[in-house]
PDB file of N, CA, C and O in Angstrom:
ATOM      1  N   UNK A   1       0.777  -1.120  -0.090  1.00  0.00           N
ATOM      2  CA  UNK A   1       0.040   0.175  -0.067  1.00  0.00           C
ATOM      3  C   UNK A   1       0.884   1.207   0.076  1.00  0.00           C
ATOM      4  O   UNK A   1       1.869   1.284   0.811  1.00  0.00           O
ATOM      5  N   UNK A   2       0.345   2.165  -0.830  1.00  0.00           N
ATOM      6  CA  UNK A   2       0.987   3.329  -0.815  1.00  0.00           C
ATOM      7  C   UNK A   2       0.233   4.588  -0.497  1.00  0.00           C
ATOM      8  O   UNK A   2      -0.873   4.765  -1.008  1.00  0.00           O
ATOM      9  N   UNK A   3       0.844   5.611   0.442  1.00  0.00           N
ATOM     10  CA  UNK A   3       0.062   6.737   0.870  1.00  0.00           C
ATOM     11  C   UNK A   3       0.249   7.935  -0.310  1.00  0.00           C
ATOM     12  O   UNK A   3       1.336   7.718  -0.846  1.00  0.00           O
ATOM     13  N   UNK A   4      -0.156   8.673  -0.690  1.00  0.00           N
ATOM     14  CA  UNK A   4      -0.333  10.067  -1.521  1.00  0.00           C
ATOM     15  C   UNK A   4      -0.896  11.425  -1.066  1.00  0.00           C
ATOM     16  O   UNK A   4      -2.013  11.860  -1.345  1.00  0.00           O
ATOM     17  N   UNK A   5       0.108  12.064  -0.278  1.00  0.00           N
ATOM     18  CA  UNK A   5      -0.651  13.149   0.143  1.00  0.00           C
ATOM     19  C   UNK A   5      -1.834  13.987  -1.082  1.00  0.00           C
ATOM     20  O   UNK A   5      -1.884  14.143  -2.302  1.00  0.00           O
ATOM     21  N   UNK A   6      -2.773  14.410   0.284  1.00  0.00           N
ATOM     22  CA  UNK A   6      -3.625  15.119  -0.667  1.00  0.00           C
ATOM     23  C   UNK A   6      -3.285  16.505  -1.043  1.00  0.00           C
ATOM     24  O   UNK A   6      -2.368  17.020  -0.404  1.00  0.00           O
ATOM     25  N   UNK A   7      -3.834  17.172  -1.925  1.00  0.00           N
ATOM     26  CA  UNK A   7      -3.692  18.541  -2.822  1.00  0.00           C
ATOM     27  C   UNK A   7      -3.386  19.731  -1.558  1.00  0.00           C
ATOM     28  O   UNK A   7      -2.599  20.676  -1.609  1.00  0.00           O
ATOM     29  N   UNK A   8      -4.471  19.246  -0.212  1.00  0.00           N
ATOM     30  CA  UNK A   8      -4.021  20.168   0.686  1.00  0.00           C
ATOM     31  C   UNK A   8      -3.098  20.060   1.540  1.00  0.00           C
ATOM     32  O   UNK A   8      -3.092  20.940   2.401  1.00  0.00           O
ATOM     33  N   UNK A   9      -2.116  19.085   1.615  1.00  0.00           N
ATOM     34  CA  UNK A   9      -0.906  18.876   2.496  1.00  0.00           C
ATOM     35  C   UNK A   9       0.141  19.696   2.338  1.00  0.00           C
ATOM     36  O   UNK A   9       0.767  19.742   1.279  1.00  0.00           O
ATOM     37  N   UNK A  10       0.439  20.447   3.416  1.00  0.00           N
ATOM     38  CA  UNK A  10       1.054  21.915   3.190  1.00  0.00           C
ATOM     39  C   UNK A  10       3.030  21.245   3.285  1.00  0.00           C
ATOM     40  O   UNK A  10       3.957  22.055   3.249  1.00  0.00           O
ATOM     41  N   UNK A  11       3.190  20.209   3.363  1.00  0.00           N
ATOM     42  CA  UNK A  11       4.404  19.472   3.329  1.00  0.00           C
ATOM     43  C   UNK A  11       4.594  19.803   1.784  1.00  0.00           C
ATOM     44  O   UNK A  11       5.642  20.162   1.249  1.00  0.00           O
ATOM     45  N   UNK A  12       3.328  19.600   1.168  1.00  0.00           N
ATOM     46  CA  UNK A  12       3.922  19.362  -0.553  1.00  0.00           C
ATOM     47  C   UNK A  12       3.697  20.692  -1.313  1.00  0.00           C
ATOM     48  O   UNK A  12       3.547  20.776  -2.532  1.00  0.00           O
ATOM     49  N   UNK A  13       3.693  21.779  -0.381  1.00  0.00           N
ATOM     50  CA  UNK A  13       3.682  22.888  -1.042  1.00  0.00           C
ATOM     51  C   UNK A  13       4.862  23.326  -1.588  1.00  0.00           C
ATOM     52  O   UNK A  13       5.987  23.251  -1.093  1.00  0.00           O
ATOM     53  N   UNK A  14       4.306  24.097  -3.346  1.00  0.00           N
ATOM     54  CA  UNK A  14       5.642  24.809  -3.683  1.00  0.00           C
ATOM     55  C   UNK A  14       5.615  26.172  -3.850  1.00  0.00           C
ATOM     56  O   UNK A  14       5.109  26.840  -4.752  1.00  0.00           O
ATOM     57  N   UNK A  15       6.366  26.578  -2.634  1.00  0.00           N
ATOM     58  CA  UNK A  15       6.702  27.932  -2.091  1.00  0.00           C
ATOM     59  C   UNK A  15       7.458  28.842  -3.329  1.00  0.00           C
ATOM     60  O   UNK A  15       8.400  28.279  -3.887  1.00  0.00           O
ATOM     61  N   UNK A  16       7.180  29.900  -3.680  1.00  0.00           N
ATOM     62  CA  UNK A  16       7.711  30.847  -4.203  1.00  0.00           C
ATOM     63  C   UNK A  16       8.041  32.087  -3.486  1.00  0.00           C
ATOM     64  O   UNK A  16       7.172  32.586  -2.771  1.00  0.00           O
ATOM     65  N   UNK A  17       9.256  32.674  -3.599  1.00  0.00           N
ATOM     66  CA  UNK A  17       9.192  33.920  -2.596  1.00  0.00           C
ATOM     67  C   UNK A  17       9.331  35.314  -3.608  1.00  0.00           C
ATOM     68  O   UNK A  17       9.679  35.312  -4.789  1.00  0.00           O
ATOM     69  N   UNK A  18       8.965  36.451  -2.798  1.00  0.00           N
ATOM     70  CA  UNK A  18       8.487  37.141  -3.873  1.00  0.00           C
ATOM     71  C   UNK A  18       9.695  38.134  -4.253  1.00  0.00           C
ATOM     72  O   UNK A  18      10.640  38.474  -3.541  1.00  0.00           O
ATOM     73  N   UNK A  19       9.431  38.461  -5.425  1.00  0.00           N
ATOM     74  CA  UNK A  19      10.536  39.379  -6.130  1.00  0.00           C
ATOM     75  C   UNK A  19      11.291  40.343  -5.193  1.00  0.00           C
ATOM     76  O   UNK A  19      12.507  40.503  -5.305  1.00  0.00           O
ATOM     77  N   UNK A  20      10.487  41.036  -4.189  1.00  0.00           N
ATOM     78  CA  UNK A  20      10.811  42.104  -3.626  1.00  0.00           C
ATOM     79  C   UNK A  20      11.563  41.635  -1.979  1.00  0.00           C
ATOM     80  O   UNK A  20      11.670  42.335  -0.972  1.00  0.00           O
ATOM     81  N   UNK A  21      11.908  40.480  -2.162  1.00  0.00           N
ATOM     82  CA  UNK A  21      12.176  39.909  -0.942  1.00  0.00           C
ATOM     83  C   UNK A  21      13.844  39.565  -0.818  1.00  0.00           C
ATOM     84  O   UNK A  21      14.472  38.710  -1.443  1.00  0.00           O
ATOM     85  N   UNK A  22      14.294  40.437   0.108  1.00  0.00           N
ATOM     86  CA  UNK A  22      16.034  40.732   0.159  1.00  0.00           C
ATOM     87  C   UNK A  22      16.371  41.905  -0.453  1.00  0.00           C
ATOM     88  O   UNK A  22      17.578  42.124  -0.547  1.00  0.00           O
ATOM     89  N   UNK A  23      15.451  42.890  -0.986  1.00  0.00           N
ATOM     90  CA  UNK A  23      15.536  44.108  -1.784  1.00  0.00           C
ATOM     91  C   UNK A  23      15.880  45.337  -0.340  1.00  0.00           C
ATOM     92  O   UNK A  23      14.990  45.386   0.509  1.00  0.00           O
ATOM     93  N   UNK A  24      16.888  46.081  -0.169  1.00  0.00           N
ATOM     94  CA  UNK A  24      17.060  46.427   0.819  1.00  0.00           C
ATOM     95  C   UNK A  24      16.971  46.265   2.138  1.00  0.00           C
ATOM     96  O   UNK A  24      17.997  46.556   2.752  1.00  0.00           O
ATOM     97  N   UNK A  25      16.086  45.900   2.748  1.00  0.00           N
ATOM     98  CA  UNK A  25      15.820  45.228   3.821  1.00  0.00           C
ATOM     99  C   UNK A  25      16.014  43.602   3.912  1.00  0.00           C
ATOM    100  O   UNK A  25      14.944  42.995   3.859  1.00  0.00           O
ATOM    101  N   UNK A  26      17.189  42.787   4.042  1.00  0.00           N
ATOM    102  CA  UNK A  26      17.083  41.040   3.724  1.00  0.00           C
ATOM    103  C   UNK A  26      16.557  40.359   4.786  1.00  0.00           C
ATOM    104  O   UNK A  26      16.810  39.159   4.899  1.00  0.00           O
ATOM    105  N   UNK A  27      15.749  41.019   5.720  1.00  0.00           N
ATOM    106  CA  UNK A  27      14.886  40.820   6.886  1.00  0.00           C
ATOM    107  C   UNK A  27      13.129  40.636   6.374  1.00  0.00           C
ATOM    108  O   UNK A  27      12.330  40.103   7.143  1.00  0.00           O
ATOM    109  N   UNK A  28      12.779  41.059   5.246  1.00  0.00           N
ATOM    110  CA  UNK A  28      11.592  41.168   4.760  1.00  0.00           C
ATOM    111  C   UNK A  28      11.498  39.986   3.765  1.00  0.00           C
ATOM    112  O   UNK A  28      11.719  40.345   2.608  1.00  0.00           O
ATOM    113  N   UNK A  29      11.248  38.769   3.905  1.00  0.00           N
ATOM    114  CA  UNK A  29      11.053  37.571   3.358  1.00  0.00           C
ATOM    115  C   UNK A  29       9.826  37.154   2.972  1.00  0.00           C
ATOM    116  O   UNK A  29       9.455  36.257   3.729  1.00  0.00           O
ATOM    117  N   UNK A  30       8.939  37.431   2.037  1.00  0.00           N
ATOM    118  CA  UNK A  30       7.662  36.622   2.132  1.00  0.00           C
ATOM    119  C   UNK A  30       7.778  35.610   0.998  1.00  0.00           C
ATOM    120  O   UNK A  30       8.345  35.709  -0.090  1.00  0.00           O
ATOM    121  N   UNK A  31       6.959  34.420   1.645  1.00  0.00           N
ATOM    122  CA  UNK A  31       6.845  33.256   0.342  1.00  0.00           C
ATOM    123  C   UNK A  31       5.221  32.860   0.157  1.00  0.00           C
ATOM    124  O   UNK A  31       4.400  32.715   1.063  1.00  0.00           O
ATOM    125  N   UNK A  32       5.005  32.729  -1.308  1.00  0.00           N
ATOM    126  CA  UNK A  32       3.448  32.284  -0.733  1.00  0.00           C
ATOM    127  C   UNK A  32       3.478  30.502  -1.570  1.00  0.00           C
ATOM    128  O   UNK A  32       4.568  29.955  -1.744  1.00  0.00           O
ATOM    129  N   UNK A  33       2.458  29.964  -1.902  1.00  0.00           N
ATOM    130  CA  UNK A  33       2.304  28.785  -2.313  1.00  0.00           C
ATOM    131  C   UNK A  33       0.583  28.460  -2.535  1.00  0.00           C
ATOM    132  O   UNK A  33      -0.237  28.435  -1.617  1.00  0.00           O
ATOM    133  N   UNK A  34       0.336  28.260  -3.765  1.00  0.00           N
ATOM    134  CA  UNK A  34      -1.016  28.323  -4.141  1.00  0.00           C
ATOM    135  C   UNK A  34      -1.348  26.568  -4.495  1.00  0.00           C
ATOM    136  O   UNK A  34      -0.725  25.793  -5.220  1.00  0.00           O
ATOM    137  N   UNK A  35      -2.557  26.357  -3.675  1.00  0.00           N
ATOM    138  CA  UNK A  35      -3.239  25.199  -3.841  1.00  0.00           C
ATOM    139  C   UNK A  35      -4.927  25.703  -4.125  1.00  0.00           C
ATOM    140  O   UNK A  35      -5.526  26.729  -3.805  1.00  0.00           O
ATOM    141  N   UNK A  36      -5.381  24.389  -4.921  1.00  0.00           N
ATOM    142  CA  UNK A  36      -6.564  25.290  -5.202  1.00  0.00           C
ATOM    143  C   UNK A  36      -7.659  25.301  -4.133  1.00  0.00           C
ATOM    144  O   UNK A  36      -7.954  24.273  -3.523  1.00  0.00           O
ATOM    145  N   UNK A  37      -8.508  26.966  -3.823  1.00  0.00           N
ATOM    146  CA  UNK A  37      -9.226  27.100  -3.498  1.00  0.00           C
ATOM    147  C   UNK A  37      -8.259  27.993  -2.033  1.00  0.00           C
ATOM    148  O   UNK A  37      -8.918  28.722  -1.292  1.00  0.00           O
ATOM    149  N   UNK A  38      -6.787  27.822  -1.792  1.00  0.00           N
ATOM    150  CA  UNK A  38      -6.119  28.428  -0.765  1.00  0.00           C
ATOM    151  C   UNK A  38      -4.493  29.058  -0.966  1.00  0.00           C
ATOM    152  O   UNK A  38      -3.519  28.425  -1.374  1.00  0.00           O
ATOM    153  N   UNK A  39      -4.535  30.212  -0.630  1.00  0.00           N
ATOM    154  CA  UNK A  39      -3.337  30.649  -0.764  1.00  0.00           C
ATOM    155  C   UNK A  39      -2.561  30.827   0.643  1.00  0.00           C
ATOM    156  O   UNK A  39      -2.980  31.642   1.465  1.00  0.00           O
ATOM    157  N   UNK A  40      -1.566  30.143   0.860  1.00  0.00           N
ATOM    158  CA  UNK A  40      -0.862  30.210   1.760  1.00  0.00           C
ATOM    159  C   UNK A  40       0.514  31.323   1.855  1.00  0.00           C
ATOM    160  O   UNK A  40       1.085  31.700   0.832  1.00  0.00           O
ATOM    161  N   UNK A  41       0.871  31.703   3.037  1.00  0.00           N
ATOM    162  CA  UNK A  41       1.808  32.707   2.709  1.00  0.00           C
ATOM    163  C   UNK A  41       2.456  32.610   4.430  1.00  0.00           C
ATOM    164  O   UNK A  41       1.771  32.513   5.448  1.00  0.00           O
ATOM    165  N   UNK A  42       3.638  32.658   4.360  1.00  0.00           N
ATOM    166  CA  UNK A  42       4.505  32.455   5.188  1.00  0.00           C
ATOM    167  C   UNK A  42       6.032  33.323   5.395  1.00  0.00           C
ATOM    168  O   UNK A  42       6.536  33.628   4.314  1.00  0.00           O
ATOM    169  N   UNK A  43       6.506  33.581   6.132  1.00  0.00           N
ATOM    170  CA  UNK A  43       8.205  33.874   6.529  1.00  0.00           C
ATOM    171  C   UNK A  43       9.394  32.903   6.020  1.00  0.00           C
ATOM    172  O   UNK A  43       9.764  31.878   6.592  1.00  0.00           O
ATOM    173  N   UNK A  44       9.887  33.418   4.884  1.00  0.00           N
ATOM    174  CA  UNK A  44      10.877  32.273   4.595  1.00  0.00           C
ATOM    175  C   UNK A  44      11.972  32.261   5.599  1.00  0.00           C
ATOM    176  O   UNK A  44      12.829  31.454   5.238  1.00  0.00           O
ATOM    177  N   UNK A  45      12.317  32.925   6.875  1.00  0.00           N
ATOM    178  CA  UNK A  45      12.988  33.135   7.699  1.00  0.00           C
ATOM    179  C   UNK A  45      12.803  31.838   8.471  1.00  0.00           C
ATOM    180  O   UNK A  45      13.724  31.122   8.863  1.00  0.00           O
ATOM    181  N   UNK A  46      11.493  31.620   8.643  1.00  0.00           N
ATOM    182  CA  UNK A  46      10.728  30.490   9.208  1.00  0.00           C
ATOM    183  C   UNK A  46       9.726  30.002   8.690  1.00  0.00           C
ATOM    184  O   UNK A  46       8.594  30.466   8.558  1.00  0.00           O
ATOM    185  N   UNK A  47      10.324  28.684   8.279  1.00  0.00           N
ATOM    186  CA  UNK A  47       9.289  28.123   7.259  1.00  0.00           C
ATOM    187  C   UNK A  47       8.349  27.254   8.123  1.00  0.00           C
ATOM    188  O   UNK A  47       7.164  27.062   7.849  1.00  0.00           O
ATOM    189  N   UNK A  48       9.013  26.737   9.221  1.00  0.00           N
ATOM    190  CA  UNK A  48       8.289  26.028  10.393  1.00  0.00           C
ATOM    191  C   UNK A  48       6.950  26.722  10.837  1.00  0.00           C
ATOM    192  O   UNK A  48       5.885  26.153  11.077  1.00  0.00           O
ATOM    193  N   UNK A  49       7.243  28.172  10.903  1.00  0.00           N
ATOM    194  CA  UNK A  49       6.243  28.836  11.902  1.00  0.00           C
ATOM    195  C   UNK A  49       5.228  29.252  11.468  1.00  0.00           C
ATOM    196  O   UNK A  49       5.034  28.725  10.373  1.00  0.00           O
ATOM    197  N   UNK A  50       4.069  30.259  11.857  1.00  0.00           N
ATOM    198  CA  UNK A  50       2.735  30.801  11.315  1.00  0.00           C
ATOM    199  C   UNK A  50       2.764  30.716   9.999  1.00  0.00           C
ATOM    200  O   UNK A  50       3.812  30.954   9.399  1.00  0.00           O
ATOM    201  N   UNK A  51       1.487  30.323   9.268  1.00  0.00           N
ATOM    202  CA  UNK A  51       1.061  30.810   8.167  1.00  0.00           C
ATOM    203  C   UNK A  51      -0.216  31.389   8.481  1.00  0.00           C
ATOM    204  O   UNK A  51      -0.882  31.497   9.511  1.00  0.00           O
ATOM    205  N   UNK A  52      -0.410  31.862   6.805  1.00  0.00           N
ATOM    206  CA  UNK A  52      -1.625  32.828   6.962  1.00  0.00           C
ATOM    207  C   UNK A  52      -2.274  31.493   5.523  1.00  0.00           C
ATOM    208  O   UNK A  52      -1.611  30.853   4.707  1.00  0.00           O
ATOM    209  N   UNK A  53      -3.590  31.531   5.735  1.00  0.00           N
ATOM    210  CA  UNK A  53      -4.271  31.135   4.523  1.00  0.00           C
ATOM    211  C   UNK A  53      -5.459  31.447   4.254  1.00  0.00           C
ATOM    212  O   UNK A  53      -6.453  31.088   4.885  1.00  0.00           O
ATOM    213  N   UNK A  54      -5.418  32.302   3.068  1.00  0.00           N
ATOM    214  CA  UNK A  54      -6.533  33.251   2.598  1.00  0.00           C
ATOM    215  C   UNK A  54      -6.956  32.546   1.010  1.00  0.00           C
ATOM    216  O   UNK A  54      -6.253  31.837   0.290  1.00  0.00           O
ATOM    217  N   UNK A  55      -8.149  32.963   0.825  1.00  0.00           N
ATOM    218  CA  UNK A  55      -8.892  32.709   0.062  1.00  0.00           C
ATOM    219  C   UNK A  55      -8.439  33.569  -1.680  1.00  0.00           C
ATOM    220  O   UNK A  55      -8.185  34.774  -1.699  1.00  0.00           O
ATOM    221  N   UNK A  56      -8.421  32.988  -2.567  1.00  0.00           N
ATOM    222  CA  UNK A  56      -7.901  33.542  -3.426  1.00  0.00           C
ATOM    223  C   UNK A  56      -8.199  34.728  -3.807  1.00  0.00           C
ATOM    224  O   UNK A  56      -7.279  35.513  -4.035  1.00  0.00           O
ATOM    225  N   UNK A  57      -9.568  35.133  -3.966  1.00  0.00           N
ATOM    226  CA  UNK A  57     -10.271  36.671  -3.930  1.00  0.00           C
ATOM    227  C   UNK A  57      -9.583  37.499  -2.888  1.00  0.00           C
ATOM    228  O   UNK A  57      -9.082  38.584  -3.182  1.00  0.00           O
ATOM    229  N   UNK A  58      -9.548  36.953  -1.541  1.00  0.00           N
ATOM    230  CA  UNK A  58      -8.901  37.741  -0.127  1.00  0.00           C
ATOM    231  C   UNK A  58      -7.028  37.701  -0.407  1.00  0.00           C
ATOM    232  O   UNK A  58      -6.276  38.475   0.186  1.00  0.00           O
ATOM    233  N   UNK A  59      -6.688  36.963  -1.108  1.00  0.00           N
ATOM    234  CA  UNK A  59      -5.200  37.255  -1.747  1.00  0.00           C
ATOM    235  C   UNK A  59      -5.085  38.562  -3.120  1.00  0.00           C
ATOM    236  O   UNK A  59      -4.156  39.352  -3.292  1.00  0.00           O
ATOM    237  N   UNK A  60      -5.854  38.479  -3.617  1.00  0.00           N
ATOM    238  CA  UNK A  60      -6.104  39.086  -5.130  1.00  0.00           C
ATOM    239  C   UNK A  60      -6.149  40.866  -4.405  1.00  0.00           C
ATOM    240  O   UNK A  60      -5.448  41.825  -4.728  1.00  0.00           O
ATOM    241  N   UNK A  61      -7.232  40.787  -3.369  1.00  0.00           N
ATOM    242  CA  UNK A  61      -7.470  42.125  -2.736  1.00  0.00           C
ATOM    243  C   UNK A  61      -6.527  42.742  -2.273  1.00  0.00           C
ATOM    244  O   UNK A  61      -6.324  43.923  -2.554  1.00  0.00           O
ATOM    245  N   UNK A  62      -5.783  42.049  -1.478  1.00  0.00           N
ATOM    246  CA  UNK A  62      -4.572  42.662  -0.736  1.00  0.00           C
ATOM    247  C   UNK A  62      -3.296  42.882  -1.501  1.00  0.00           C
ATOM    248  O   UNK A  62      -2.388  43.588  -1.061  1.00  0.00           O
ATOM    249  N   UNK A  63      -3.233  41.991  -3.155  1.00  0.00           N
ATOM    250  CA  UNK A  63      -2.090  42.253  -3.524  1.00  0.00           C
ATOM    251  C   UNK A  63      -2.662  43.883  -4.666  1.00  0.00           C
ATOM    252  O   UNK A  63      -1.893  44.739  -5.102  1.00  0.00           O
ATOM    253  N   UNK A  64      -3.804  43.841  -4.814  1.00  0.00           N
ATOM    254  CA  UNK A  64      -4.204  45.233  -5.460  1.00  0.00           C
ATOM    255  C   UNK A  64      -3.949  46.186  -4.603  1.00  0.00           C
ATOM    256  O   UNK A  64      -3.363  47.203  -4.974  1.00  0.00           O
ATOM    257  N   UNK A  65      -4.412  45.980  -3.118  1.00  0.00           N
ATOM    258  CA  UNK A  65      -4.313  47.119  -2.341  1.00  0.00           C
ATOM    259  C   UNK A  65      -2.546  47.634  -2.293  1.00  0.00           C
ATOM    260  O   UNK A  65      -2.226  48.820  -2.375  1.00  0.00           O
ATOM    261  N   UNK A  66      -1.628  46.600  -2.161  1.00  0.00           N
ATOM    262  CA  UNK A  66      -0.197  46.719  -1.799  1.00  0.00           C
ATOM    263  C   UNK A  66       0.186  47.039  -2.699  1.00  0.00           C
ATOM    264  O   UNK A  66       0.864  48.056  -2.549  1.00  0.00           O
ATOM    265  N   UNK A  67       0.091  46.484  -4.325  1.00  0.00           N
ATOM    266  CA  UNK A  67       0.176  47.625  -5.099  1.00  0.00           C
ATOM    267  C   UNK A  67      -0.017  48.927  -5.321  1.00  0.00           C
ATOM    268  O   UNK A  67       0.887  49.601  -5.816  1.00  0.00           O
ATOM    269  N   UNK A  68      -1.245  49.477  -4.980  1.00  0.00           N
ATOM    270  CA  UNK A  68      -1.746  51.031  -5.158  1.00  0.00           C
ATOM    271  C   UNK A  68      -0.869  51.871  -3.977  1.00  0.00           C
ATOM    272  O   UNK A  68      -0.390  52.998  -4.100  1.00  0.00           O
ATOM    273  N   UNK A  69      -0.796  50.874  -2.651  1.00  0.00           N
ATOM    274  CA  UNK A  69       0.271  51.715  -1.513  1.00  0.00           C
ATOM    275  C   UNK A  69       1.468  51.961  -2.395  1.00  0.00           C
ATOM    276  O   UNK A  69       1.329  52.969  -3.089  1.00  0.00           O
ATOM    277  N   UNK A  70       2.385  51.444  -2.527  1.00  0.00           N
ATOM    278  CA  UNK A  70       3.646  51.499  -2.815  1.00  0.00           C
ATOM    279  C   UNK A  70       4.062  52.890  -3.871  1.00  0.00           C
ATOM    280  O   UNK A  70       5.227  53.068  -4.227  1.00  0.00           O
TER     281      UNK A  70
END
């Protein structure tokens, strides 16, 4: 018998670091991983620490807000 992790298994997430991480202040490192229906967000310096889990629509709203604020 073999076990296959479900799509929601966070150990199988493919993390992507923000293109802005490390520019200026190397302590600001954000990574995101997307699976169907959920966007996971974490601090790359603390990969086993707390994470945010958002619906894709909430993430899209945040990204639009952050882009307008810069």
